NUSE-543116 format. One record per residue (C-alpha): x, y, z. Coordinates in Angstrom, 2 decimals. Layout:
<sites>
       X       Y       Z
       X       Y       Z
...
</sites>
This chain:
<sites>
       X       Y       Z
    0.78   47.66   -7.92
   -1.72   49.22  -10.36
   -3.90   52.19   -9.05
   -7.23   51.64   -9.66
  -10.60   53.70   -8.52
  -13.93   52.63   -7.42
  -17.27   53.82   -6.30
  -19.74   51.60   -4.30
  -23.02   52.70   -6.12
  -25.07   50.51   -3.87
  -24.65   47.83   -1.12
  -26.99   44.82   -1.18
  -25.49   43.06    1.87
  -23.01   41.21    3.71
  -22.54   37.46    2.81
  -19.98   36.82    5.55
  -17.48   38.33    7.88
  -13.92   37.07    8.95
  -11.29   38.99   10.91
  -13.05   42.34   10.42
  -13.09   41.82    6.50
  -16.82   41.63    4.96
  -17.76   39.60    2.12
  -20.42   41.86    0.29
  -22.53   41.89   -2.67
  -22.19   45.46   -3.92
  -22.88   47.34   -7.18
  -19.49   49.08   -8.07
  -17.93   51.02  -10.68
  -14.26   50.27  -11.23
  -12.08   53.13  -12.88
  -15.41   55.03  -13.85
  -16.51   52.06  -15.71
  -20.08   51.16  -15.99
  -21.13   49.52  -12.56
  -21.66   45.93  -12.40
  -22.39   43.60   -9.65
  -19.45   42.66   -7.43
  -18.81   40.08   -4.95
  -15.60   40.91   -2.79
  -13.78   40.97    0.54
  -13.58   44.60    1.96
  -11.40   45.66    4.91
  -12.97   47.65    7.39
  -13.88   51.25    6.22
  -13.14   50.04    2.66
   -9.50   50.80    2.93
   -8.47   47.69    1.16
  -10.07   45.14   -1.08
   -9.58   41.58   -1.65
   -9.98   39.32   -4.64
  -13.52   38.99   -6.11
  -15.81   38.60   -9.03
  -17.60   41.23  -11.31
  -20.74   40.41  -13.14
  -22.79   42.02  -15.74
  -26.60   41.83  -15.18
  -26.94   39.01  -17.51
  -24.10   37.39  -15.90
  -25.65   37.73  -12.48
  -29.06   36.57  -13.63
  -27.43   33.36  -15.16
  -25.66   32.78  -11.96
  -28.95   33.08   -9.90
  -30.50   30.56  -12.41
  -27.56   27.91  -12.02
  -27.40   28.50   -8.21
  -31.19   27.92   -8.06
  -30.38   24.87   -9.82
  -27.42   23.62   -7.76
  -29.13   24.46   -4.39
  -32.37   22.57   -5.25
  -30.31   19.46   -5.94
  -27.70   20.00   -3.37
  -27.28   17.48   -0.58
  -25.24   20.08    1.40
  -27.43   21.47    4.26
</sites>
């Protein structure tokens, strides 16, 4: 497995929690690169990371817009 470095620059909040793992929205720098928005599962104390998605500011804004449309049209409550 490849080693990687990360730095959580800002935690925006927890989306859900299951079995001690938390799905969070954070601003994360991976391997000393520019920080991006990051939605990912984290083990307690951030000792392990799960699969997730990173988004640039522009991608996050587009996702917000698409979610607003989807949620306004959604029949799911």
